[in-house]
Structures are given as C-alpha cells and as structure tokens.
N, C-alpha and C positions, 0 to 999 in steps of 0.2 A: 791774292786771296785776302779778304778783309779779316779783321780780328773777330773773335767770338768772345762772349762773356766767359769769365773764369773766376771761381772762388777757391782761394787757397786757405786750407785750415791751419790753425796754429800748431806749431811744433817747437819742441825744445831741443836745444843742442845737446848732443850726447854727453858732453863733459863741459860744464860752464867755465872751468878754469883753463880751458885750452881755447885758443883763437879758432873759431869755427865760422863757416859760412853756410847758411841754410838758404838755398835758392827758393824764392817764393813764386816769382813770375818771370819766365824766361822771355826774352825778346821775340822769339818765334811765336809764342802764344799770343802776342799782341800785335802782330804784323810790324814789329820792331818800333812800336810806339813808345813802350816803356819796358824797363827790366828792374825787378825788385829783388833784394835779398836781405836777410837778417844776419848780422854778424855779432858774435859773442867776442868781446874785447877785454881781455884780462887787463888789470891795472898796469900801466906802462906801455901797453901796445900802442903803436903809432903807424901812421900811414907815411908813404914817401911824400915829399913835396912835389906836386904835380898839377897838371891841368888837363882838361879834355877840350879838343878842338870842335867836336861836333855834338856834344851832349851837355845838358845841365844836370847837376847832381843835387839831390836833397837827402839829408840825413835827419832822421827822427830819433831822438834818444828815448829808448824804452825804459832803461834802467841804468843806474851808475851815473857817472859824470864824464863828460867828454869836453876837451878844449879844442876849439876850432880856430884855425888861422885861415881867413879868406882874404886874399890880397894882403894888406898890411894890418888888418884888424884881427885882434885875438879876442875870442869870447868864450866863456865857460858855460856850459849848459847841462842841466840835469834832466830828469824824466820830464817829457813833454816838450822839451826844446826842439826846435827844428832849424836846420842850417840849409841856406840855399847857396849853392856854389855854381855860379854861372860859367858857362863855357868860356874858355880862353882866360880865366882868372886863376892864377896859382892858389892852391890851397892844401891843407894837410889837417890832420886831426890826431889827438892822442887821448887815450883813457887815463884820466887823471884823478878819479875818485878813490874812495877808500875801498870800494868793492868793484868787482868785475862789471862792465856795462854790457848793454845789448843796444844795438842800434839798427834801425831799418833804413836801408839805402835804396834810392830810386834814381835811375837814369832815364832822361827823356830827351831826345829819342834814345832808343836802346843801344846805340852803337857802342858807347864806352862800356856799358855792362857786358858786352861781348867778351871783353878781356877777362872779366871775373868768371863768366860761363866757361870760357876755354880753359882757364886755370883749374876750375872744378872738374872739368871733363878729363883733362890731361894729367893733373897733378904737378904740372911744371910751374915752378916759381922763377922770379926774375934771376936769382942767383944761379940757377942751373943752366941759363942760356948764355951762348956766346954773345959778344957785343953786336954782331950782325943779326943774330936770330932775335935778340931783344929789340933792336931797332926796327925790324920788320913786324914784330909782334905788337909793339906799341903803335906803330904807324897804322897797321890794319884796324886797330880799335880807336884810333883817334886820340891817344894818350901821348903826353909829353912829360918826362921826368925833368924836374927842376933842381934836383939835388936832395941832399939829406934834409930831413925835417928840422926846422929851427925850434920845434917845440920840444 
C-alpha cells in the first residue's frame, strides 16, 4: 500500500526537564519511507555511540545546544543546525547547552526508527534486555552499538 499525505500538528512534551520522545510520523504512515520524532533532551543527555545499517538519520536542533560526533568530526549546533548521519557511520550526540534542548529526528528509510517506535510502544529500554534480546532487537532494526559515547 502506498503512502498517503499526513500533517502532524505541533505538540509540547509534558515535562521539558525530562527526556521525552514525541512520535510525529511513524514508519507505517509513510510506507516505511521516513520516521520522525521530537525529543526533549535535558542538559547532559546523550545517545549511545552507534550506527544504522539501513537508514540515514537527520537531527534538526529546535532549541538548546547539541554536540554531534559523526565519524571523527565533532560539531556543536544550536537552534536551526541540522546534522546528517549517514548509514554505516558511527555517531552520537549530547545536549551540551545551558538549557534543555529539543531535537527533531528523522530516519530514512524508516527501518532504524522502528527501534524508537518499539521502545515507545513497549516501554523497554536497552538496560532491561538480556544480551541475546538486545542483539535481536538491534538487528531487527538495523542498529549496531559501538560502545559508550565519547562525548
């Protein structure tokens, strides 16, 4: 089935001082073309150092300041900055500003975003999974963890 047009209205996270994910566009709504979510990232919040085998990722900083590491390059971006993290390139980010940040993330195709969708649906985080469950979970969505964030 082909994708149909979708418009998603703005919405605020319930508590901006808590890391929250607000799904905007799920993969199923776009025939798995893209997946988009907005994340509130309190100061100090960081991602794992990882890559996606099947999806490219974009991060658009809406507010705050976020430091991105893509491959070996480290760049700090404020509101309006956009980071492109190509598939198969290790990357991570950290909220490094004086105030909490908000970032719009996009995966294309949507496969890697399925990990975020599944975590939102089930409430399961990496730490709650056994080693074999985590390996299967990451593989299903085309993710690979590369270690702790160097940021």
